[in-house]
N, C-alpha and C positions, 0 to 999 in steps of 0.2 A: 210406444211400439205396440203393441199390445195395448193393453189397457183400453180395450174396445169400449167397455162400459163407461169408463171415465170420459173418453172422447164423446160418447153419446150424450152424456150429461152436459158437456160443454156446448155441444151443438144445439141442444134444446134451449139452453140459457141465452147463448149469444147469437145463434144463427151464423150464417156464413160471414166471415170477415173479408169483405170484398177489397181487392187491391185497387189502387187508384187508376191503373191502366189495365186494359184487357188485351193483351197481344192476340193476334190472330192465331188460332190453333191449327194443328195438322194431325193426321192419323198415319200410322205406319203399321205394317203387319209384323207382329212379334209373337213367336211361339203359338201360332194359331189364333191369336186375338188381334183385334184392331185397337191398337194402343193410341190414346189421345195424348198430345203433348203441346206445350207452348214454348216458344223461344222469345227471349227478350234480352236487351242489353248487348254490350260489346265487350270483348276481351277474352281471357282464358275461359274454357268451358267449365261450367259448374252444374252438376245434376242436383235437382231438388226432389226429395221423396217425402210424400205426405204420410200421415198417420191413418189408422184404421177408421173406416166410415167417412173419411175426409176426401177432399178433392183439391184441385188447384185453388179455386176461390177461397176455400175455408182455411188455407194456409196463411191467408191474410197479407199483411204489409211486408213480411220478410222477403217475399219474392221480388217485388220492385226495388227494395233496398239493395238486395244482392245484385240486381241487374245494373246498379250504378257502377259496379266495378268489374263485373263478369258477364259473359254470355251465358245466360241461365237457360237450362233445359228443364222445365218443370213437367213431370209426367204423371199420369194417373194409372194406378195399379189395376190389376185384374178385377173386373166387376165394379170398380169404383169410378165415380164420375161418368165420363163419356167413353171409357174403355169397356169393350165387351167382356163378358164372362165366358169361360170355357169349362169343359167337363174335366176339372182338375182341382185338387185341393189347393187352398192358399197356404203355403208354407214359406218360411223365411228363405229357404234354399231356392224355391221356385221364384219368389219375388226377385232375389238377387240375380238369378239366371235371366229373368226377364229384362232387368236393367242392362245386363251385359249384352243381351241380344239387341236391345234398343240402341245401345251405343254403336254396335256394329251396323245397324240398319241406317242410322243417320250420319255415320262417318265420323264419330267421336272416338278416337283411339284411347285417350286417357283424360280423366277429368278429376277435379275436386268434387266432393259429394257432401251435401248437407241433408240430413234426414232427421225427421221427428217421429218419436214413438215407434210405431210399426215400421215406418220408413227408415228410422235409425237402425233398427235391427236388420232390415234388409240391406242397408248400407254396410253394416258390420259383416254380414255374410258375403256381400259383394267383395269386400276387401280380403276376406278369407278365401273365397272360392276363385276370385278373379283379381288377384293382387296387381297384375300388370295394367289393369284398367283404372286404378284409383291412385291419385296423387296424394291427397290428404282427405281425411274424413272428419267432418263435424257431426257428432251424434248426440242429439238432444233427447233425454229421457229414454235411456237404453239400459239393457242389462245383458249379462252373459250366462246367467243360470237362474232357473225358475225359483230356486230357493232364496234368491235375493229380493223377491217381492215382499212388500209389506204384509204382515200377517192378515190384515183385514182384506186385502185383495186376494190372497191365496184362499181365504175362506169363501170369498164371493164367487170365484170361478165355477165351482160345481153347481151353483144356483142359477147360472145363466141359462136362459131359454130363448128360443126364437120369438115366442109370443111376447116376451118382455120388451123386445126391441121393435117389433113391427107396429106396436101400438103407440110408439113415441112420435111426437110431432115431426121430428126430422126425417122420419120414414117417408112422409109425403114430399119433403124437399128432394129426396133421392130421385123421385120420378121426374123432376124438372130437367135433370141432366142425363139421366141414365140411358144407355143404349137400349136396355130392356126395362121399361118402366115397372114391370111386374117382377123384376128379378131380385127385389130386396130380401125376401125371406131366404132365398138360396144363398145370398151373400152373407147374411147374418149367421146361418148355419156353418158356413165355412170359417167365419171369423171366430165363432165360439170354439170350433175345433182347433183353430190356431192357438187360442189361449191354453189349450190342453196339450199342445205339442211339446214333447220333451225338449228342454233347453239346458244343455250342460256343455258350454263352449270354452271352458277354461284353458284347455290345452291349445286350442286354435288361437285364442286371443293372445296367449303368452308367446306364441310363435310368430305373431304378426310383425311385419316390418313397416307397415303403413302408419304414419303419424296420425294420431286420433285426438281430437278435442272432445272430451266428454263434458256435456252440459246437463245438469240436473237441478231440479228444484229442491229446496230443503224440506219439502213435504211431498216429494214425488212418489211414484208407485214403487220404485226401487228404494231400498233403505240407503241411508247415507253410508253405512258400512260397506254395502255392496258396491257403490260407486267408487269409494276409496280403494277397495280391493281390486276393482277392475283397472283403476289407474295404476296401481302397483304392478299388475300383470303386464301393463304396457310400458313399464320401465320408469314410471314416475314415483313421486313421494319422497325422494331424497332431499338433502339439504343443498341449497345453492350457496353462492358466495364462497365456495371452497376450491376454486380454481378449475372446476370441471364444467363442461358445457351443460346447460339444462337439457333434460330429455326432450325428444321431439314431440311427445304427446303432452297434453295439458288437461287440467280439470277445472271446471267452473261450477260453483254452487250458487244458484240464484236465491236470494233471501225472500222469505214470505211467499213462496211459490209452490203451488200444487202442480200435479202432472198437467192438468189442462190449462194452467196459467202460463206454462213455459212458452208456448207459441204465441201468446198474446202480449209479449214484450219484445217487439221487433227491434226497437232501438238498442236494447241491451244485447240482444242476439247479434245484431250487426256489429256492435262494438267488440264482441268476442270473436266472431267468426272471421271477419275480414282480415284483422291482423294475423290471425292464425294461418289463413291461406297465403298471406303475403310473407310469412316467416318473420314477422316483427315480434320482438319481445321487449317488455319493460326493462329499462336500464337500471342496474344496481349501483350502489355508491362506489364500487371498486372498478367500474367499467369506464 
């Protein structure tokens, strides 16, 4: 979600992880910007939301994998990829409202949502602010309170500067897709401000009715304790096999996985996300 600096490092090391197929993209007017999106696959609608500094190609193989079972709408956020920037801060609330407006613009009344990092936080806010638009939410590498970040990351946030990012190799890659090739410094400034945005959503998360699949690496930007606490807010964490139905929400912890490694495991993500959206659960001995 956040974790712009970590995403930056991943993009430097790996570069864009291009999907096997490149659907023809379209643009639609959304809240004053020209939002770029791509549609692929057939079936029930599924919205895919990328992380900070990312775009559709850098989400990699998970998009075509999800398109094997769903009609996927992959979009690019404000100032990212081929979507234009506007004179407005990037906040999780704004991003969520943009997704809601996008759904209205393309005629999608309700959909499942898969979000990674910043996109997962935007998906969480979408479910909070526009619950009638979200069927189920799969949120990879997300949190609900800034106090849940790892101490090292909390200490790093005040050190972030625009200059730190504009000199990185992936800043030049931004120019290849961007609607404004010279807009990268402005985007960086907004994303640094996003990192400093207050985040304390416990009350809202606890009140959610939308089923959520939380996915986190065991070395993610959020602590393991924070992921477990969020799962408990969503009604999870109790014992099964006691005659009661399992909770609608789920928690998956990926082993040996840092924040930027989460999105680079498309097969594992697919194995978790698709059954969740279908409502499938592993069978116990007493079933």
